[in-house]
N, C-alpha and C positions, 0 to 999 in steps of 0.2 A: 192541535196536531203534535204527536210525540216527536221528539228530536232523535235523529239517527245517531246511534252509538258509534257507528263507524266514522261519521263526520266529526264528532267530538274527539274521538281517539286520534284521528288524523291531525287535527289542529294541535292537540297536546303533544303528540310525538314530534311534529314539525317544529314546535316552539322549543322543545327540549334539545333537538338536534342542532338547530341553528344557534341556540345560545351556547351550547358546548363548543361549537366550532369557533364562534366569535370571541369567546373569552380565553381561548387557548392561544398563547403568543405565536405570531408568525415569524419566521417560516417553520420553526421547530414543532409547531402544533400539527404539522403534516403527519407526524408519526401516528396520531390518533384520529386525524381528520377523516381518513378513509372510512373508519368505523362509523363516525357520525354521518358521513355521507350515505352509507348504507341505511342508517336509521332514517335519514331524511327521505331516501327513496321509498322506504316502507311507508312513510307518511303520505307520499304521493300515491302509492298503490291503494292505501286505505281511502284516500279522498276520491279517487276514481271509482272505487267500489261503492262508496257511499252515494256518489252522484248517480251511478248506474242503478242502484237499488231504489233511489228516490223516484226514478221515472216509472217504476213498476209498483210503487206502494204510496201510501199516504203518509210518508215520513217527512218531517221537517228537518231543518239544520243545513240547508243548502249553503248558507253563508259560512258556516263552520267548515264545510267541505271545501269550498272555494278557497277560504283562507288557508286551510291545511295544504291544499294543492300548491298555492302560490308560495307559501313559506317553505314547504318541503322542497320545491324546485330551487328556491333561492339558497336553501341550506346545502343542497346537493352541489350547486354551482360553487358556493364559497368553499365547500369541502374539496372540490376538485382543484381549485386554485391553491388552497393550502397544501394539498398533497403534492402538487406540481412544484411549488416553491421549496418544500421540504426535500424532495428528491433532487432538485437542482442544487440545493445547498449541500446535500450529502455528496453529490457528484463533484462539486467544486472542491470540497474538502479532500475527497479521495484523490482528485487530480493534483492538488497541492502536495499532498503527502507523497504521491508517486513521483512528482517532480523533484522533491527534496531527496528522495531515495536515489533517483536517477543521477542527480547532480553529485551526491555523495559517492555513488559507485564510480562515476566518471572520474572524480578526483582521486579515488583510491586506485583505479586502474592506471591513471597517469603517474601516480607516485610509485606504483609497482614497476612500471616500465622504466622510470627514471632510476630507481634504486637498482634494478637489474643491470642497467647499462653501467652504473657506477661499480657494481661488483665485477662485471666483465672486464672493465678497465683496470680495476685493482688486481684481478687475477692475472691479466696479461702483463701488467707492470711487474708483478712479483716474479713471473717467469723470465722476463727480460733481464732483471737484475740478478737473480739467483741461478738462472739456467735450468730451472725445473719448476713444476707446479707444486702447490701444497699437497702433502700426502693426507688425503681425507679417507678414513676407513669406513665411515658411515654417518648417517644422520639420525638423531634422536633428540628428545628434549634436553638431555644432560650433556650432549656433545655439540649442540648448536653454537654456543658461545665459544667453546674450545676450538672448533674448526676455523673460526674467524680470527683467532689470536694472531696468526701469522700475517694477516692483512691489516689489522688495526694496531699492531705493535711495531716499534722501531727496533730492528735487530741488525747488529753489525754495521751500524751507521746508515742503514737504509730503512726506508719506510717511515711512518706507516703509509700504506697504500690506499687505505680506506678510512674515512673520518670516524665512522662508528658502525657497530654491528646493526644490521637492519632489524627492525622490530619484527616479531613473529605474531603480532596480534591479528593482522588481517590476512597475511599470506606468509609463506616461507621461501626464502631464496637459498638455493643449494648449489653446490658445485662439486666436481669430482677431480680426481688426480690427473685427468687429461685436460683440465681447464675449461670443461663444458659447464655452463651455468643454466639453471632452470628454476622455475617457481612451482610451488605445490600448495595445496590447501593446508590451513592450520590443522595440526593433529594428524595429517596424512604424510608421514615422512617417507619419501621415496628414495630408494638407494641407487637407482640407475637413471642415467640421462635419457631424455626423450625430446626430440626436436619440437614436438607439439607443446612442450612445457617451456620453451624458450621464447620470450616476447619478441626477440629480434627476428625469429623465424615464423612465429605464429601470432596472428592478430588477436586470437582469443585466449592466449595463454594466461594473461593476468585476470581476465574475466572469469575464466574457469577456476583460477586459484582463489579468488575471493568468494566463489561459490554462489554468485547471484547473476541473473540474466542481464 
């Protein structure tokens, strides 16, 4: 009795699929496990087709078909487990990265709020001592440090009012000649005061300034 080609093909495909899934390290094998899961499913389809044709013809190879069916189902199952582990690992990594970013952002927001309060205190102290606010004509990369000189320098036996010029790497702290203080994004030098940019009046001012949600 001739052997069914479908039965032999089913067994061969099933063996190739389950071998490929098992030799790929878990859980990172999940990236390719879904493909071999599809191949294992093809082996199952071939096995069912072979068994169906054997009922209508004088073809042999039932044992091959049954073996292909069992191994194919096993390969598809292992593939599913591998894929699930891979996706879980990827999600865990993604959650960790998002957690680190969120923690970094929270720390940056807190630093922004603290530095803004320090600048507000320094601007107010300068006004109390001198009787007027610093004359600030505008903000730009070449005037950032210059505008702060009156706060970080000792003049006439008074000051400094601020320990150091705030860094402009994550956000920019600006103030005007009326003593208003606000924050802006790096590279976006704003010339006018807006209450929404003042962390003391807006909860989202520093979040907006660092440019991340």
